[in-house]
N, CA, C and O atoms as a GROMACS GRO file, in nm:
protein
  472
    1UNK      N    1   0.881   0.161   1.859
    1UNK     CA    2   0.741   0.191   1.850
    1UNK      C    3   0.658   0.063   1.846
    1UNK      O    4   0.553   0.056   1.910
    2UNK      N    5   0.702  -0.037   1.773
    2UNK     CA    6   0.623  -0.159   1.761
    2UNK      C    7   0.612  -0.233   1.894
    2UNK      O    8   0.508  -0.290   1.926
    3UNK      N    9   0.720  -0.234   1.972
    3UNK     CA   10   0.716  -0.299   2.102
    3UNK      C   11   0.618  -0.225   2.194
    3UNK      O   12   0.539  -0.289   2.265
    4UNK      N   13   0.622  -0.094   2.192
    4UNK     CA   14   0.529  -0.014   2.273
    4UNK      C   15   0.386  -0.039   2.228
    4UNK      O   16   0.297  -0.056   2.311
    5UNK      N   17   0.363  -0.042   2.098
    5UNK     CA   18   0.230  -0.071   2.043
    5UNK      C   19   0.179  -0.205   2.094
    5UNK      O   20   0.065  -0.217   2.139
    6UNK      N   21   0.264  -0.305   2.086
    6UNK     CA   22   0.224  -0.439   2.129
    6UNK      C   23   0.193  -0.442   2.279
    6UNK      O   24   0.091  -0.497   2.320
    7UNK      N   25   0.281  -0.383   2.359
    7UNK     CA   26   0.260  -0.383   2.504
    7UNK      C   27   0.132  -0.312   2.545
    7UNK      O   28   0.058  -0.359   2.632
    8UNK      N   29   0.105  -0.198   2.480
    8UNK     CA   30  -0.006  -0.116   2.523
    8UNK      C   31  -0.140  -0.150   2.459
    8UNK      O   32  -0.244  -0.103   2.505
    9UNK      N   33  -0.140  -0.231   2.355
    9UNK     CA   34  -0.267  -0.257   2.286
    9UNK      C   35  -0.310  -0.403   2.284
    9UNK      O   36  -0.421  -0.436   2.242
   10UNK      N   37  -0.223  -0.490   2.328
   10UNK     CA   38  -0.261  -0.634   2.322
   10UNK      C   39  -0.262  -0.703   2.457
   10UNK      O   40  -0.288  -0.823   2.466
   11UNK      N   41  -0.234  -0.628   2.562
   11UNK     CA   42  -0.231  -0.688   2.695
   11UNK      C   43  -0.320  -0.611   2.790
   11UNK      O   44  -0.275  -0.511   2.846
   12UNK      N   45  -0.442  -0.651   2.810
   12UNK     CA   46  -0.509  -0.767   2.750
   12UNK      C   47  -0.564  -0.732   2.612
   12UNK      O   48  -0.587  -0.615   2.582
   13UNK      N   49  -0.584  -0.832   2.531
   13UNK     CA   50  -0.641  -0.807   2.397
   13UNK      C   51  -0.788  -0.770   2.409
   13UNK      O   52  -0.853  -0.800   2.510
   14UNK      N   53  -0.841  -0.706   2.305
   14UNK     CA   54  -0.983  -0.674   2.301
   14UNK      C   55  -1.065  -0.802   2.293
   14UNK      O   56  -1.017  -0.906   2.247
   15UNK      N   57  -1.189  -0.793   2.338
   15UNK     CA   58  -1.277  -0.910   2.337
   15UNK      C   59  -1.320  -0.947   2.195
   15UNK      O   60  -1.356  -1.061   2.168
   16UNK      N   61  -1.315  -0.849   2.104
   16UNK     CA   62  -1.350  -0.876   1.964
   16UNK      C   63  -1.271  -0.779   1.876
   16UNK      O   64  -1.195  -0.696   1.926
   17UNK      N   65  -1.289  -0.790   1.746
   17UNK     CA   66  -1.213  -0.709   1.652
   17UNK      C   67  -1.243  -0.560   1.670
   17UNK      O   68  -1.152  -0.478   1.662
   18UNK      N   69  -1.368  -0.524   1.695
   18UNK     CA   70  -1.403  -0.383   1.711
   18UNK      C   71  -1.338  -0.322   1.835
   18UNK      O   72  -1.289  -0.210   1.830
   19UNK      N   73  -1.336  -0.396   1.945
   19UNK     CA   74  -1.270  -0.346   2.065
   19UNK      C   75  -1.120  -0.334   2.044
   19UNK      O   76  -1.058  -0.238   2.090
   20UNK      N   77  -1.062  -0.430   1.976
   20UNK     CA   78  -0.918  -0.425   1.950
   20UNK      C   79  -0.885  -0.306   1.860
   20UNK      O   80  -0.786  -0.237   1.883
   21UNK      N   81  -0.968  -0.281   1.758
   21UNK     CA   82  -0.945  -0.167   1.670
   21UNK      C   83  -0.956  -0.036   1.746
   21UNK      O   84  -0.878   0.056   1.724
   22UNK      N   85  -1.053  -0.026   1.837
   22UNK     CA   86  -1.069   0.094   1.919
   22UNK      C   87  -0.944   0.117   2.005
   22UNK      O   88  -0.902   0.231   2.023
   23UNK      N   89  -0.887   0.010   2.057
   23UNK     CA   90  -0.764   0.021   2.136
   23UNK      C   91  -0.649   0.072   2.049
   23UNK      O   92  -0.572   0.158   2.092
   24UNK      N   93  -0.637   0.018   1.926
   24UNK     CA   94  -0.534   0.066   1.833
   24UNK      C   95  -0.555   0.213   1.799
   24UNK      O   96  -0.460   0.291   1.797
   25UNK      N   97  -0.679   0.252   1.772
   25UNK     CA   98  -0.709   0.392   1.737
   25UNK      C   99  -0.672   0.486   1.851
   25UNK      O  100  -0.616   0.593   1.828
   26UNK      N  101  -0.702   0.446   1.975
   26UNK     CA  102  -0.665   0.527   2.090
   26UNK      C  103  -0.514   0.542   2.101
   26UNK      O  104  -0.463   0.650   2.131
   27UNK      N  105  -0.442   0.432   2.077
   27UNK     CA  106  -0.296   0.436   2.082
   27UNK      C  107  -0.240   0.532   1.977
   27UNK      O  108  -0.152   0.613   2.006
   28UNK      N  109  -0.292   0.522   1.855
   28UNK     CA  110  -0.243   0.609   1.746
   28UNK      C  111  -0.267   0.756   1.781
   28UNK      O  112  -0.179   0.839   1.760
   29UNK      N  113  -0.384   0.787   1.834
   29UNK     CA  114  -0.415   0.924   1.874
   29UNK      C  115  -0.314   0.973   1.978
   29UNK      O  116  -0.256   1.082   1.965
   30UNK      N  117  -0.294   0.893   2.081
   30UNK     CA  118  -0.200   0.933   2.187
   30UNK      C  119  -0.058   0.942   2.134
   30UNK      O  120   0.013   1.038   2.163
   31UNK      N  121  -0.015   0.843   2.057
   31UNK     CA  122   0.122   0.838   2.006
   31UNK      C  123   0.153   0.957   1.917
   31UNK      O  124   0.262   1.014   1.926
   32UNK      N  125   0.060   0.996   1.832
   32UNK     CA  126   0.084   1.104   1.736
   32UNK      C  127   0.054   1.243   1.789
   32UNK      O  128   0.114   1.340   1.743
   33UNK      N  129  -0.038   1.256   1.886
   33UNK     CA  130  -0.084   1.387   1.928
   33UNK      C  131  -0.049   1.425   2.072
   33UNK      O  132  -0.049   1.543   2.106
   34UNK      N  133  -0.019   1.326   2.156
   34UNK     CA  134   0.000   1.357   2.297
   34UNK      C  135   0.140   1.324   2.350
   34UNK      O  136   0.188   1.390   2.442
   35UNK      N  137   0.204   1.224   2.292
   35UNK     CA  138   0.334   1.181   2.341
   35UNK      C  139   0.448   1.254   2.271
   35UNK      O  140   0.460   1.245   2.149
   36UNK      N  141   0.531   1.325   2.346
   36UNK     CA  142   0.650   1.382   2.282
   36UNK      C  143   0.751   1.271   2.251
   36UNK      O  144   0.762   1.173   2.325
   37UNK      N  145   0.823   1.287   2.143
   37UNK     CA  146   0.921   1.187   2.100
   37UNK      C  147   1.060   1.246   2.109
   37UNK      O  148   1.086   1.355   2.060
   38UNK      N  149   1.149   1.172   2.172
   38UNK     CA  150   1.286   1.218   2.188
   38UNK      C  151   1.352   1.244   2.052
   38UNK      O  152   1.426   1.341   2.037
   39UNK      N  153   1.324   1.158   1.955
   39UNK     CA  154   1.384   1.174   1.822
   39UNK      C  155   1.332   1.297   1.750
   39UNK      O  156   1.391   1.340   1.650
   40UNK      N  157   1.223   1.354   1.799
   40UNK     CA  158   1.164   1.474   1.737
   40UNK      C  159   1.181   1.597   1.826
   40UNK      O  160   1.099   1.688   1.825
   41UNK      N  161   1.288   1.597   1.904
   41UNK     CA  162   1.317   1.708   1.996
   41UNK      C  163   1.201   1.730   2.092
   41UNK      O  164   1.162   1.844   2.121
   42UNK      N  165   1.146   1.620   2.141
   42UNK     CA  166   1.037   1.621   2.239
   42UNK      C  167   0.909   1.687   2.185
   42UNK      O  168   0.834   1.750   2.260
   43UNK      N  169   0.887   1.673   2.056
   43UNK     CA  170   0.763   1.720   1.995
   43UNK      C  171   0.680   1.599   1.953
   43UNK      O  172   0.732   1.488   1.939
   44UNK      N  173   0.552   1.621   1.932
   44UNK     CA  174   0.464   1.514   1.886
   44UNK      C  175   0.466   1.510   1.733
   44UNK      O  176   0.476   1.614   1.669
   45UNK      N  177   0.457   1.390   1.673
   45UNK     CA  178   0.459   1.381   1.527
   45UNK      C  179   0.353   1.467   1.459
   45UNK      O  180   0.381   1.529   1.356
   46UNK      N  181   0.234   1.472   1.514
   46UNK     CA  182   0.128   1.550   1.450
   46UNK      C  183   0.162   1.698   1.444
   46UNK      O  184   0.118   1.767   1.353
   47UNK      N  185   0.239   1.746   1.540
   47UNK     CA  186   0.276   1.888   1.539
   47UNK      C  187   0.380   1.919   1.434
   47UNK      O  188   0.394   2.035   1.393
   48UNK      N  189   0.453   1.819   1.389
   48UNK     CA  190   0.560   1.843   1.292
   48UNK      C  191   0.520   1.816   1.149
   48UNK      O  192   0.568   1.884   1.058
   49UNK      N  193   0.432   1.721   1.127
   49UNK     CA  194   0.411   1.674   0.991
   49UNK      C  195   0.284   1.725   0.924
   49UNK      O  196   0.284   1.746   0.803
   50UNK      N  197   0.176   1.744   0.997
   50UNK     CA  198   0.052   1.792   0.936
   50UNK      C  199  -0.007   1.901   1.024
   50UNK      O  200  -0.030   1.879   1.143
   51UNK      N  201  -0.030   2.016   0.967
   51UNK     CA  202  -0.084   2.128   1.044
   51UNK      C  203  -0.237   2.124   1.039
   51UNK      O  204  -0.294   2.058   0.952
   52UNK      N  205  -0.304   2.195   1.132
   52UNK     CA  206  -0.450   2.200   1.128
   52UNK      C  207  -0.504   2.264   1.000
   52UNK      O  208  -0.620   2.244   0.965
   53UNK      N  209  -0.423   2.340   0.930
   53UNK     CA  210  -0.467   2.405   0.806
   53UNK      C  211  -0.442   2.317   0.685
   53UNK      O  212  -0.445   2.365   0.572
   54UNK      N  213  -0.417   2.191   0.707
   54UNK     CA  214  -0.390   2.094   0.600
   54UNK      C  215  -0.266   2.133   0.521
   54UNK      O  216  -0.264   2.128   0.398
   55UNK      N  217  -0.165   2.170   0.593
   55UNK     CA  218  -0.035   2.197   0.533
   55UNK      C  219   0.056   2.086   0.579
   55UNK      O  220   0.067   2.058   0.698
   56UNK      N  221   0.122   2.022   0.486
   56UNK     CA  222   0.215   1.915   0.516
   56UNK      C  223   0.351   1.975   0.542
   56UNK      O  224   0.404   2.050   0.460
   57UNK      N  225   0.409   1.942   0.656
   57UNK     CA  226   0.542   1.990   0.692
   57UNK      C  227   0.636   1.870   0.694
   57UNK      O  228   0.622   1.781   0.778
   58UNK      N  229   0.730   1.869   0.602
   58UNK     CA  230   0.818   1.754   0.587
   58UNK      C  231   0.956   1.804   0.548
   58UNK      O  232   0.971   1.878   0.451
   59UNK      N  233   1.056   1.763   0.624
   59UNK     CA  234   1.194   1.804   0.599
   59UNK      C  235   1.206   1.956   0.590
   59UNK      O  236   1.270   2.010   0.500
   60UNK      N  237   1.140   2.024   0.685
   60UNK     CA  238   1.144   2.170   0.697
   60UNK      C  239   1.083   2.242   0.578
   60UNK      O  240   1.110   2.360   0.556
   61UNK      N  241   1.002   2.173   0.501
   61UNK     CA  242   0.934   2.236   0.389
   61UNK      C  243   0.784   2.227   0.415
   61UNK      O  244   0.735   2.128   0.470
   62UNK      N  245   0.711   2.330   0.375
   62UNK     CA  246   0.567   2.336   0.399
   62UNK      C  247   0.494   2.334   0.265
   62UNK      O  248   0.515   2.420   0.180
   63UNK      N  249   0.409   2.234   0.249
   63UNK     CA  250   0.334   2.217   0.126
   63UNK      C  251   0.185   2.224   0.160
   63UNK      O  252   0.136   2.144   0.239
   64UNK      N  253   0.114   2.318   0.100
   64UNK     CA  254  -0.029   2.329   0.124
   64UNK      C  255  -0.100   2.217   0.050
   64UNK      O  256  -0.076   2.193  -0.068
   65UNK      N  257  -0.188   2.149   0.121
   65UNK     CA  258  -0.265   2.041   0.060
   65UNK      C  259  -0.401   2.097   0.019
   65UNK      O  260  -0.427   2.113  -0.100
   66UNK      N  261  -0.487   2.125   0.114
   66UNK     CA  262  -0.617   2.186   0.089
   66UNK      C  263  -0.686   2.206   0.222
   66UNK      O  264  -0.679   2.119   0.309
   67UNK      N  265  -0.753   2.318   0.239
   67UNK     CA  266  -0.826   2.341   0.363
   67UNK      C  267  -0.942   2.243   0.377
   67UNK      O  268  -0.993   2.223   0.487
   68UNK      N  269  -0.982   2.182   0.267
   68UNK     CA  270  -1.088   2.080   0.272
   68UNK      C  271  -1.048   1.966   0.364
   68UNK      O  272  -1.134   1.904   0.428
   69UNK      N  273  -0.920   1.938   0.371
   69UNK     CA  274  -0.871   1.825   0.450
   69UNK      C  275  -0.821   1.866   0.588
   69UNK      O  276  -0.763   1.784   0.659
   70UNK      N  277  -0.842   1.991   0.626
   70UNK     CA  278  -0.799   2.037   0.758
   70UNK      C  279  -0.862   1.950   0.866
   70UNK      O  280  -0.983   1.927   0.866
   71UNK      N  281  -0.780   1.902   0.957
   71UNK     CA  282  -0.827   1.818   1.067
   71UNK      C  283  -0.842   1.672   1.033
   71UNK      O  284  -0.871   1.591   1.121
   72UNK      N  285  -0.823   1.635   0.908
   72UNK     CA  286  -0.834   1.495   0.866
   72UNK      C  287  -0.698   1.427   0.876
   72UNK      O  288  -0.593   1.492   0.874
   73UNK      N  289  -0.702   1.296   0.887
   73UNK     CA  290  -0.577   1.221   0.888
   73UNK      C  291  -0.526   1.209   0.745
   73UNK      O  292  -0.596   1.159   0.657
   74UNK      N  293  -0.405   1.255   0.724
   74UNK     CA  294  -0.343   1.252   0.593
   74UNK      C  295  -0.229   1.152   0.597
   74UNK      O  296  -0.143   1.158   0.685
   75UNK      N  297  -0.229   1.061   0.505
   75UNK     CA  298  -0.121   0.962   0.497
   75UNK      C  299  -0.021   1.002   0.391
   75UNK      O  300  -0.057   1.054   0.285
   76UNK      N  301   0.105   0.978   0.419
   76UNK     CA  302   0.209   1.002   0.319
   76UNK      C  303   0.304   0.884   0.319
   76UNK      O  304   0.328   0.821   0.423
   77UNK      N  305   0.357   0.854   0.202
   77UNK     CA  306   0.462   0.754   0.194
   77UNK      C  307   0.554   0.790   0.079
   77UNK      O  308   0.511   0.836  -0.027
   78UNK      N  309   0.682   0.767   0.103
   78UNK     CA  310   0.781   0.801   0.002
   78UNK      C  311   0.778   0.696  -0.108
   78UNK      O  312   0.786   0.576  -0.081
   79UNK      N  313   0.765   0.742  -0.233
   79UNK     CA  314   0.760   0.650  -0.347
   79UNK      C  315   0.885   0.662  -0.434
   79UNK      O  316   0.910   0.575  -0.518
   80UNK      N  317   0.962   0.769  -0.415
   80UNK     CA  318   1.088   0.790  -0.486
   80UNK      C  319   1.165   0.894  -0.406
   80UNK      O  320   1.112   0.950  -0.310
   81UNK      N  321   1.288   0.921  -0.444
   81UNK     CA  322   1.366   1.022  -0.373
   81UNK      C  323   1.295   1.157  -0.378
   81UNK      O  324   1.272   1.211  -0.486
   82UNK      N  325   1.261   1.210  -0.261
   82UNK     CA  326   1.196   1.340  -0.246
   82UNK      C  327   1.057   1.347  -0.310
   82UNK      O  328   1.004   1.456  -0.330
   83UNK      N  329   0.997   1.234  -0.342
   83UNK     CA  330   0.861   1.228  -0.395
   83UNK      C  331   0.777   1.144  -0.300
   83UNK      O  332   0.809   1.029  -0.272
   84UNK      N  333   0.668   1.204  -0.252
   84UNK     CA  334   0.581   1.139  -0.154
   84UNK      C  335   0.439   1.134  -0.208
   84UNK      O  336   0.393   1.229  -0.271
   85UNK      N  337   0.369   1.024  -0.184
   85UNK     CA  338   0.229   1.009  -0.222
   85UNK      C  339   0.144   1.049  -0.102
   85UNK      O  340   0.160   0.993   0.006
   86UNK      N  341   0.055   1.145  -0.121
   86UNK     CA  342  -0.036   1.190  -0.015
   86UNK      C  343  -0.172   1.125  -0.036
   86UNK      O  344  -0.224   1.123  -0.148
   87UNK      N  345  -0.230   1.072   0.072
   87UNK     CA  346  -0.358   1.003   0.064
   87UNK      C  347  -0.447   1.040   0.182
   87UNK      O  348  -0.399   1.074   0.290
   88UNK      N  349  -0.576   1.034   0.159
   88UNK     CA  350  -0.676   1.047   0.264
   88UNK      C  351  -0.761   0.922   0.256
   88UNK      O  352  -0.812   0.886   0.150
   89UNK      N  353  -0.776   0.855   0.370
   89UNK     CA  354  -0.840   0.723   0.376
   89UNK      C  355  -0.770   0.635   0.273
   89UNK      O  356  -0.648   0.619   0.281
   90UNK      N  357  -0.842   0.578   0.179
   90UNK     CA  358  -0.775   0.496   0.078
   90UNK      C  359  -0.775   0.566  -0.059
   90UNK      O  360  -0.764   0.500  -0.163
   91UNK      N  361  -0.787   0.700  -0.058
   91UNK     CA  362  -0.786   0.778  -0.181
   91UNK      C  363  -0.653   0.851  -0.195
   91UNK      O  364  -0.612   0.926  -0.106
   92UNK      N  365  -0.586   0.829  -0.307
   92UNK     CA  366  -0.461   0.898  -0.335
   92UNK      C  367  -0.493   1.037  -0.390
   92UNK      O  368  -0.568   1.051  -0.486
   93UNK      N  369  -0.435   1.140  -0.327
   93UNK     CA  370  -0.460   1.278  -0.367
   93UNK      C  371  -0.362   1.328  -0.471
   93UNK      O  372  -0.401   1.395  -0.566
   94UNK      N  373  -0.236   1.295  -0.453
   94UNK     CA  374  -0.134   1.343  -0.545
   94UNK      C  375   0.004   1.320  -0.490
   94UNK      O  376   0.022   1.259  -0.384
   95UNK      N  377   0.101   1.369  -0.564
   95UNK     CA  378   0.240   1.350  -0.528
   95UNK      C  379   0.300   1.480  -0.476
   95UNK      O  380   0.288   1.585  -0.540
   96UNK      N  381   0.364   1.472  -0.362
   96UNK     CA  382   0.433   1.586  -0.303
   96UNK      C  383   0.576   1.584  -0.355
   96UNK      O  384   0.649   1.486  -0.337
   97UNK      N  385   0.614   1.693  -0.418
   97UNK     CA  386   0.751   1.709  -0.467
   97UNK      C  387   0.821   1.804  -0.372
   97UNK      O  388   0.794   1.924  -0.372
   98UNK      N  389   0.912   1.751  -0.290
   98UNK     CA  390   0.978   1.832  -0.190
   98UNK      C  391   1.069   1.938  -0.250
   98UNK      O  392   1.083   2.046  -0.194
   99UNK      N  393   1.130   1.908  -0.362
   99UNK     CA  394   1.218   2.006  -0.425
   99UNK      C  395   1.139   2.126  -0.477
   99UNK      O  396   1.183   2.240  -0.465
  100UNK      N  397   1.022   2.100  -0.534
  100UNK     CA  398   0.937   2.207  -0.587
  100UNK      C  399   0.843   2.262  -0.480
  100UNK      O  400   0.783   2.368  -0.498
  101UNK      N  401   0.830   2.190  -0.368
  101UNK     CA  402   0.740   2.225  -0.259
  101UNK      C  403   0.596   2.241  -0.308
  101UNK      O  404   0.528   2.339  -0.277
  102UNK      N  405   0.553   2.142  -0.386
  102UNK     CA  406   0.418   2.144  -0.441
  102UNK      C  407   0.351   2.009  -0.428
  102UNK      O  408   0.417   1.907  -0.406
  103UNK      N  409   0.220   2.010  -0.441
  103UNK     CA  410   0.141   1.888  -0.451
  103UNK      C  411   0.090   1.881  -0.593
  103UNK      O  412   0.016   1.969  -0.638
  104UNK      N  413   0.128   1.777  -0.664
  104UNK     CA  414   0.080   1.756  -0.801
  104UNK      C  415  -0.039   1.661  -0.793
  104UNK      O  416  -0.020   1.541  -0.772
  105UNK      N  417  -0.160   1.712  -0.810
  105UNK     CA  418  -0.278   1.626  -0.794
  105UNK      C  419  -0.287   1.521  -0.903
  105UNK      O  420  -0.238   1.539  -1.015
  106UNK      N  421  -0.349   1.411  -0.867
  106UNK     CA  422  -0.380   1.307  -0.965
  106UNK      C  423  -0.529   1.316  -0.994
  106UNK      O  424  -0.597   1.403  -0.940
  107UNK      N  425  -0.580   1.228  -1.077
  107UNK     CA  426  -0.724   1.232  -1.110
  107UNK      C  427  -0.806   1.231  -0.982
  107UNK      O  428  -0.772   1.164  -0.885
  108UNK      N  429  -0.914   1.306  -0.983
  108UNK     CA  430  -1.003   1.317  -0.868
  108UNK      C  431  -1.062   1.181  -0.832
  108UNK      O  432  -1.141   1.126  -0.909
  109UNK      N  433  -1.023   1.125  -0.718
  109UNK     CA  434  -1.074   0.991  -0.681
  109UNK      C  435  -1.220   0.995  -0.639
  109UNK      O  436  -1.285   0.891  -0.632
  110UNK      N  437  -1.274   1.115  -0.611
  110UNK     CA  438  -1.411   1.127  -0.565
  110UNK      C  439  -1.508   1.151  -0.679
  110UNK      O  440  -1.630   1.144  -0.660
  111UNK      N  441  -1.457   1.180  -0.799
  111UNK     CA  442  -1.540   1.213  -0.913
  111UNK      C  443  -1.586   1.083  -0.979
  111UNK      O  444  -1.512   1.021  -1.055
  112UNK      N  445  -1.707   1.044  -0.951
  112UNK     CA  446  -1.762   0.921  -1.007
  112UNK      C  447  -1.852   0.955  -1.125
  112UNK      O  448  -1.918   1.059  -1.125
  113UNK      N  449  -1.854   0.870  -1.223
  113UNK     CA  450  -1.941   0.889  -1.339
  113UNK      C  451  -2.081   0.847  -1.299
  113UNK      O  452  -2.103   0.736  -1.249
  114UNK      N  453  -2.176   0.936  -1.320
  114UNK     CA  454  -2.315   0.904  -1.291
  114UNK      C  455  -2.385   0.863  -1.418
  114UNK      O  456  -2.378   0.932  -1.520
  115UNK      N  457  -2.452   0.752  -1.413
  115UNK     CA  458  -2.527   0.704  -1.528
  115UNK      C  459  -2.671   0.752  -1.516
  115UNK      O  460  -2.724   0.761  -1.405
  116UNK      N  461  -2.734   0.784  -1.628
  116UNK     CA  462  -2.873   0.829  -1.620
  116UNK      C  463  -2.962   0.718  -1.568
  116UNK      O  464  -2.939   0.600  -1.594
  117UNK      N  465  -3.064   0.759  -1.495
  117UNK     CA  466  -3.159   0.661  -1.441
  117UNK      C  467  -3.253   0.618  -1.553
  117UNK      O  468  -3.293   0.700  -1.636
  118UNK      N  469  -3.287   0.492  -1.555
  118UNK     CA  470  -3.377   0.444  -1.661
  118UNK      C  471  -3.510   0.407  -1.604
  118UNK      O  472  -3.600   0.365  -1.677
   0.00000   0.00000   0.00000
């Protein structure tokens, strides 16, 4: 994947950082949503791992995240055996427990304390 990324996004390089980022974004979209992968039985990663209904599909288990995040890019990374951290943008949502097939939410990252105006 990294060799393909390099070949398709850096030759020629973007004229500036914004153009280069746009090229990377286009590659990610195509790689995850349009290109079938041999290792995934000729399916696209987006079709296997995150559904349009914001359900995470991982290791043949389906964990509902929230319809609020339907259509959004959801990031996951394994932090322990069968425990995955689910994030949106740079906000951590909670931990996916594959054995329990649940999402254990963490503190609301969007809930900010509002101070009274003076």
